[in-house]
N, C-alpha and C positions, 0 to 999 in steps of 0.2 A: 671360827668366825666369832666376832665380838657379839655378845648378847646385848641387844638394844637397851634393855631395862637397866643394865649395869653401867651404861655409858653416861658420863656426866656432861650434859650440854650446858653451854653458857647462855644461849639465847632465851630459854623459857623465862628466866627471871626478868628479862627486859620486855616480855610480852605477857605480863600478867593482866588480868582484867582491869580495864580503866587506866592503863599505864600512861596513856597520852591524852593531853587535853586539847582544847579547841584549836590552839595555835601551834600545835606540835607536829605539823605535817613534815617539816624538814627533818626533825629529829627522828620521827617514825621511819621515814624513808632511809635515813642513815642506818638505823638499827636493823632494818629489814635487809639492807645490803650486807651488813656484817653477819647476820644470821644465815643468809644464803651462802656466804663464803665459808662459814663454819660447816654447813651441811655438805657442800660440794667437796670440801677437804676430807670429811669423814667417808663420803661415798667412794672416793678413790681407792681406799683400802678395804672398805666393807660396804658394798652396794645396798645390802638390806638395811644396814644401820642408817645409811644416808637416806633411804626412802622413809624409814621410820621418823627420822628427824624432819623431813619435808612435810610429812603428814601432821606431825605435832605442831609445826609452825602454822600450817593452814588451819588447824583447830583453834589456835590461839589468836589468829589474826583479827577477826571481827571483835571479839571481846576486848582486845587491847586497843584498837584504833577506832572503835565505834563512835567516840566523841570528837574525833578530829574533823575540822572543817575541810570538806573535800571540794569546795566550790571552784578552786583553781584547777582541779584535775591533776595536780602534781602527784599526790599520793596514789591516786588511782592508776596513773601511768607507771609509777614505780612498782606498785603491786603486780601489775600485768607483766612487766619485764622480769621481775623475780620469779613469778609463777612459770613463765616460759622456760626459765632455767631449771626449776624444780620438777616440773611434770615429767620430763624425760627420765629423771632419776627414779621416779616411782614406776614408770612404764618398763624400764629396762632392768629393774631389780629382780634377781632370780629367786623370788619368794614362792613358797608352796601355796597350793590352793587355799588352805586354811588361813594362812597368814594374810594372803591377799584379800580374802573374804572379810577378815576383820578390818583391814585397811579401808576397804570400800564402805563398810558400815560406818566407820568413824568419819570418813570424808563426806558421806551423804548427810550425816547429822550436821556437820559443819556447814554444808551448803544450805541446808534448810534453815539454819539459825543465822545465816549471813544477812545482815540488814540491808546492804547496798549492792549485793552481787559481786563482791570482790572476787569470789571464787568461781565466777562464770567461766573463766578459761579451763578450770578443772572439769566442769560439766561438759564443756565443748569437746573434750577429749576422753569422755568417760568410757567409751568403747575400748580405747587403747589401754586405759588404766585397768580395765577388767582383766587383761592379761591373757585371755583365751577366748575363742569363739563361743565356747560353751557358757562361760560366765557372762559374756556380752549378751548372748541370746536370752539367758535367764533374766538379766536386768531389763532387756527390751520387753519381755513378756510382762514384767511387773509395771512398766511405765506406759506401754502402748495404749492400754485401755483409757487411762486418764488423759493422755494427749489426744486420742481420737474423740473422746467426749468433749474436750475443750474446743477442738477445731470444728466439731460438728454442731456445736451450739450456735444458733443464729443470733443470739443476743451479743451485742458488742461489749468489748472490755474484758473478755475472758483471758486468763493468763495461767499457764502451767509452768512452774519453775523447772521442771525436768524435761522441757522440750528438747533442747540440744543434746542432753544426755541420752534421751531415747533414740534420737536420730543417729547419734554417734554409735550407739550399741547395735542398731540395725545394720549400719555400715560395716562395723567390725565383725559382726556375725555372718556377713555375706548374704543377708536377707534383702537384696537390692530391690527386687520388684516390689516387695512389701513397703520398703522405704519410699519408693517413687509414688506408689499409690497413696500413701499417707500424706505426702507433700501436695497432693491434689486437693486436699480438703480445705485449707484456709482460703478465705475470701480474698485476702490480700497477700500476695507473694512477698516474702522477705528473703533477701539474699542470705542472711545469717542462718536461715533454715534450708534454703534451696542449695546452698554450697555442698551439703551432704549428698544431694542428688547429682550434682556435678561430679563428685568423686565416685559415685556408684556407677554411673554410665560407662566410664572408661573401663572399670573393672568387669563390665559386661561385654566389653569389646565394642562399645558404641562411642567412639571418640568424637566423631562429627556431631552426633546428637548431643553430646556433653557440651560442646561449644554453643550449639543452638539453645540449649537449656539455660546456659549461663547468660547468653545475650538476652534471652527473654526475661531475665531477672532484673534488668535495668529499669529505672523509674525514679520517681521522686523519693529523695532521702535514701537511695541505695548507693553503696560505695563503689563507684565506677572503677576506682583504682584496684580494689580487691577483685572485681570481676575480670578486669584486664589481666591481672596476674594469674588468675586461675586458668583463663583461656590460653595464655602464653605457655604455662606449664604443660598443658595438654598437647599443644603443638610441638613443643620442644621434645617431650617424651615420645612423640610420634616421628621424630627426626625431621620435622618441617621447620627448620631453624629460620630460613629466610622469611617465610610467612609469619612466624611468630614475632620476628624482629620488626617487620614492616607494619603489622596490624596492631601489636600490643606493646612491644618493647620500647618504642619511641614516645609513648605517652608522657606528657610533661609531669615532672614530680609533683606530688601533692603534699609531701611531708619530707622533712629532712633537708639536707643541702643539695644543691645541684651537683656538687662534686661527688657526694655519696651516691646520688642517682646514677651518675656516669660510671662510677666504679662498679656498682652492682650490675649495670648493663654490660660492661666490658667483661665481667666475670661470667655472666650467663652466655656470652657470645665470644668465646676466646678466639674463634676463627675470623672475627671481624677486625679490620685495622682500627686501632684506637682513634687515630685522626679522623677516619671516616665516621666513626660513631659520634665524635664530638661535632662534626659538621652537620650530621643528620639531626642531632639534638638541638643545635642552634637554630635550625630551620623550623623547629616546632615552637619557638618562642620569638617571633618577629618583634622587633622593637625592644627586646629585653636581652640582647646579646651580652650585655655587661655581666649578667648573672653567671655566665660561663667563664668569666675571667680566671677564677681559681682553678678550674679544670684545665684550661689551656696552660696555665703556669705550671701545674702539676705534671703536665706532659712535656714540659720544657719547650713549649712552642711560644717563646718569648715575644716574637714579633706579633703573632696572632693575639696573645694576651694583651699586649699594649694597645693593639687596635681595638679590641673589645672594651678595654677600660675607657677609651675615649668615645666609642660609638654610642653607648647608651649608659644611663646611670648605673654606677657600681658603688658598693658600700665603701666610703672613704677609709674606714678603719681597715678593711681588708687590703686596700691598695697601700696604705701606710705600712702595714706589716710586711707586705711583699717588698716594698722599697727597703725597709730595714734589713730584711733577710738576704737581699741581693746586692748590698752596697759594695762588698768586696769582689764577689765573683762576676757580677753583671752590673756595673755602675751605670751604664747607659740605660738599661732597663729600669733600674732603681730610680733614676732621675725621672724617666718618663712616667712611671706609675705614681711617683710622689707628686708630680705636676698634675696628673689626672685627679689625684685625691684633692688637691687644692682647688682644682676647677669645680669639682662637684660640691665641695664644702662651700665655696663662694656662691654657688647657686642655691644653697640651702638644703642640700641633700645630707643624709646621715641621721642616725638614731642616737639621741642623748649625747650630742656632740659637746665637748668642752673646749676651753681655750688650749688645754694641753694637747688635745687631738690636732688642732690646727697648727700649733707651733711644732709638734712632732713631725707632721708631714712637711712643713717648711724646712726644718732642720735636715731631714733626710734628703730633700731635694738639693739643698745647698751643699751638703757633704758629698753627694754624688757629683754635683757640678764641680766641686773643688778637685775631686779625683780626675775629672775629665778636662779640667782647665777651662771651664766655660762659666765661671761664677757670675760675671757681669751680665752675660747674655741671659742666664737663667733668672737673675733678678728682674731683668726687663720683661721676660716672659710672665713672671708672677705678677708684675705690675699690670700687664695687659690683661691677665686673667681676671683681676679683681676690679678693673676700671669700670665704673658705672654700676657695679653690683651693690645692693643695699643690705645684704645679709650681715649678720653679726660677724661671721667668719671673714667676710670681705673687709669689713672695717678693721678688724684685728690685724689682718695681713697688711693692709695699707699702712697702719701705724707701725707695724713691726719692720717693714721694709724701709720706711722713712727713718726710723731710729737707727737702723743699721747703716743707711747711707750717711746720716749725720755723723755717726761714730767714725766711719771711714774717712770723712773729710776733715776730721779734727787733726 
């Protein structure tokens, strides 16, 4: 096995203290991605070395990026994604108790010195990182008294940095009843704490109670999507797929694309027909069916996709790309979605639309029309689309069509 101390890492030089200034969010995110790639590569051949590298990066993170402007949230999101990749490397590393004990001491010091809680995902999974029930129970003993005192204090504003670490350790140590009792202390329930109770109850054989406990966690500023996902996982693990699908699986996406939401749902429910899943999802967003255009296209349901593109507003750039990609294989579909793109552009839809976007949709419509032999008819359709419209895109299209007509008559 390679000795970690002898390995020459590249990333530490790029994460020295104060390495990144106020406007270096993009650069820091890039360097972080490169560092994680280096660590993952090392972990493939030597898991302990990979874990050592992950811990070293976590130690250097706050000193290196502490001066970066985080108001956009971009760096914070990048850090969370990279930590999600690094934490399993530490958890799975076959380290002995002494080595893991040193890792935990180093990581805890890094957490305590972290100025904006970049390392909160590490604390959230502290029980797993401990590597054994014995170590997790020992850490729980160290943290429980502070957390109990914090939550028992009637004065508002108390905060204990080790809250989730303590709860995670109680869960990992199998001290479920003690965990649930501790969670009864806060005056205001928070999902980010109660989620550990939701995990503890199924481990005690109380799956129905776990769902009730999760549902009781809803409220102002609580993440309903996370609660839905936790309840869904409990039902799926109980073999109750239909109930999980109907109650929680079809909730509208709150982040990411509609296509990504569909793919994730189809993956969780492989027994369901994909067309049926799409139909059920469309029913959850009445008046916004156009947002499912990319999903229908991905399923090669071209007639449905074209219907959705015309039924409600759809991103014109998405439609234009679909027209471009289907000019050869499906020219009729390409022409239809290009015309839909022009329709929504002329009505003022689209984000940061430029003249190039308008003319690109027009060119794709005309190229598809030429392949189908309906050029003149398509030009008349475009003229009717923009007639009476006052948007910049409509003015541009009218001028462009008029110029093409004049050129043809010369």
